[in-house]
C-alpha positions as CSV (number, residue, x, y, z in Angstrom):
1,M,68.8,138.8,178.2
2,D,67.5,138.5,174.2
3,F,68.3,136.1,171.6
4,D,67.2,136.3,168.2
5,T,66.9,132.9,166.8
6,G,65.6,134.2,163.7
7,E,69.3,133.3,162.1
8,L,69.2,129.4,163.6
9,V,65.2,129.2,161.8
10,K,67.3,130.7,158.4
11,L,70.2,128.2,159.3
12,A,68.1,125.1,159.6
13,G,65.8,125.9,156.2
14,D,69.2,126.3,154.7
15,I,70.4,122.8,155.7
16,K,66.5,120.7,154.9
17,K,66.8,122.8,151.8
18,A,70.0,121.4,151.2
19,A,69.2,118.2,152.1
20,K,66.1,117.5,149.3
21,S,68.9,119.2,146.8
22,T,71.6,117.1,147.8
23,G,70.4,114.0,148.5
24,P,70.1,112.4,144.7
25,R,73.0,113.6,144.0
26,A,74.9,111.7,147.4
27,Q,73.2,108.1,146.2
28,L,75.1,108.8,142.2
29,V,78.4,109.5,144.4
30,I,78.2,106.8,146.8
31,R,76.8,104.3,143.9
32,K,79.3,104.9,141.5
33,T,82.2,105.1,145.1
34,A,80.7,101.3,145.5
35,R,81.3,100.0,141.5
36,D,84.4,101.7,141.5
37,I,86.0,100.1,144.5
38,T,83.9,96.5,143.7
39,A,85.8,96.7,140.2
40,D,89.0,97.6,142.0
41,A,89.3,95.0,144.6
42,K,87.9,92.5,141.6
43,N,91.3,93.5,139.7
44,L,93.5,93.5,142.7
45,A,92.2,90.0,144.7
46,P,94.7,86.9,144.1
47,V,93.6,84.3,142.0
48,D,93.7,81.0,142.6
49,T,90.2,78.7,141.0
50,G,88.9,82.7,140.9
51,N,86.7,82.1,143.7
52,L,87.8,84.6,146.3
53,K,87.4,87.2,143.0
54,G,83.9,86.0,141.5
55,S,82.5,86.8,145.3
56,I,83.8,90.1,146.0
57,S,80.0,92.7,145.0
58,H,77.9,95.1,146.6
59,T,74.7,95.4,148.2
60,D,71.1,96.1,145.8
61,L,72.5,100.0,144.9
62,R,69.1,101.2,143.8
63,T,67.7,101.1,147.8
64,V,70.6,103.0,148.3
65,G,68.7,106.5,149.8
66,R,65.6,104.6,150.2
67,S,65.8,104.1,154.0
68,G,66.9,107.5,154.7
69,T,70.6,106.4,154.8
70,L,73.7,106.3,152.0
71,T,74.6,102.9,152.9
72,V,76.5,100.3,150.8
73,E,78.2,97.5,151.6
74,I,80.9,96.6,149.7
75,G,83.3,92.4,149.9
76,P,83.9,89.2,149.6
77,T,81.6,86.3,150.6
78,A,84.7,83.9,150.0
79,S,85.0,82.1,154.0
80,Y,88.4,82.7,153.3
81,A,88.1,86.1,152.1
82,V,90.3,87.7,155.5
83,F,92.6,85.2,155.8
84,V,94.2,86.5,152.6
85,E,93.2,90.7,152.6
86,L,95.0,90.3,156.2
87,G,97.3,87.4,156.6
88,T,97.5,84.0,159.1
89,S,100.2,83.3,161.1
90,K,101.2,80.9,158.1
91,M,100.6,83.4,155.1
92,A,101.4,86.7,154.4
93,A,98.4,89.2,153.7
94,Q,97.9,89.6,150.4
95,P,95.2,92.8,150.9
96,F,92.6,93.5,147.8
97,M,89.7,95.3,150.0
98,G,91.5,98.0,152.0
99,P,93.7,99.1,148.8
100,A,90.4,99.7,146.8
101,A,89.0,101.8,149.3
102,D,91.5,103.8,149.7
103,R,92.4,104.5,146.0
104,R,88.9,105.7,145.4
105,A,88.5,107.4,148.9
106,P,90.1,110.8,148.3
107,A,87.2,111.4,145.4
108,F,84.8,110.1,147.4
109,E,85.5,112.3,149.8
110,Q,86.0,115.9,147.5
111,A,82.4,114.9,145.5
112,M,80.9,114.8,148.8
113,A,82.4,117.8,149.9
114,Q,81.3,119.8,146.5
115,L,78.1,118.6,147.3
116,G,77.8,120.4,151.0
117,E,79.9,123.2,150.1
118,E,77.3,123.5,147.0
119,G,74.0,122.9,149.5
120,L,74.9,125.5,152.1
121,N,76.4,128.1,149.7
122,G,73.2,127.5,147.1
């Protein structure tokens, strides 16, 4: 049986080339999305003392992509944040992180899909 690997080699080269050009742009999309989710969460967080709202932040955006991964963590550091977000048996949920992420997900997904298409289609 003959098997021509030429197309697979070409595809691998195209993917490698696409990664070099789309990586920096993907970093920008992730950084913008992180800033947007953080801002939305702060706007949606219930305010009593302001501690919860003030504790919402993201990891250092300058490090996105430096270790080979495109990740960022977004969330509050207030110890009671999970109880506000999810509620308890004595308190109704007041979600702020989930809705903030949900609001920005469509634009993020669209931007990343566009980068993928552009990268593979030239």
